[in-house]
N, C-alpha and C positions, 0 to 999 in steps of 0.2 A: 443285402440279405436282411439287415435289421428292419427295414420298412416292410418287407414281406412277412417277417415273423410278427411284427407288431400288428399287421392287418390280420394275420392268421389267428393270433391270440384274441383280438377283438371279436372276430367272427365266432371263435369258440365260446367266448363269454356270452355272446348273444344267441348261442345255440344255432348258429347259421352254419351247420356242418358242411353243406354242399358248397357254400361260398368259401369256407376255409379250405376245402379241397381245391377249388379253382385257383385261389390265390397262391397256394403252395405249388400247384401243378405248373403255373406259369413260370415260376422260378426254376422248378425241376427241369422243364424243357430247355431252358437256357443252359443250365449246368450240365445237362446230359450231352448236349452238343459239344460242350467244352471238355467233356470227360473229367468234370470237376470231382474232387474227393467227397463232396457232400451229397452227391447225386442219390446214393442209396439211402442215406439218412432222410433226405427230403421225401423219398418214396415211402418210407416208413410213416412219416407224419401225414402224408396224403391218405394212406390206408387207415391210420388212426382216426382221422376226422371222418372219413367215409364210413367207417364202422358204425358211427353213431347216427349217420343219416339212414343207414340200413335199419338200425334199431327203431328209428322213428317210423319207418315203413313196415315194421313188423317182420323183417327178414333176419331173424336171429342167427341162423346158420351162417349166412354170408357175413354177418357182422363179426361173428366169432373167428371166421377165417381171416378177415382183414385185420382183426386185432392181433392175431398170431403173427401176421406179417409185420405189423408195427413193432411187436416185441422182438422179432427176429433182427430188425435193424437197430433197435435201441442201444445195443452195446457200442455202436459207432459214436454215440454221444459221449465225448470225453471233454474234460475242461479245456483242452487245447483247441476245440472246435470254435470257429468264428461264431460270435454272438451266442456263446454258450449259455449265458444267463437267460436269454430269451427262449432258446430251445428248452432249457430246463423248466421255465415257466409254462410253456406249452405242454410239456410232458406232464407236469403237475395237474394241469386242467384236464388233460385226457384221462389221466388215472383217476381223477375224481369222478368223471363221467362213467368210467368203467365200474367203479365200486357201486355206483348208484343204478346202473342200467344193464350191465352185461352179466 
């Protein structure tokens, strides 16, 4: 999970939002098959990154919907979550983009 989050964060920093989506989606697919407890949280982060790809494409309504999905799953992020610090760092980056773009 840490490698996935590190790659996700790097893609966010580079504003490669579609790539960030893909990185997280690969992990999400694995976790979904395992019925892993982080599945929904990962889905939220996928939607968070994708929201900014939609902003780039001028699709603000879709971006807003995806951001709402991100926020819906964010309460699942607690300090007990595996790799919490990396999830929190990704959250911070996403919120910075939201303040600037949504």
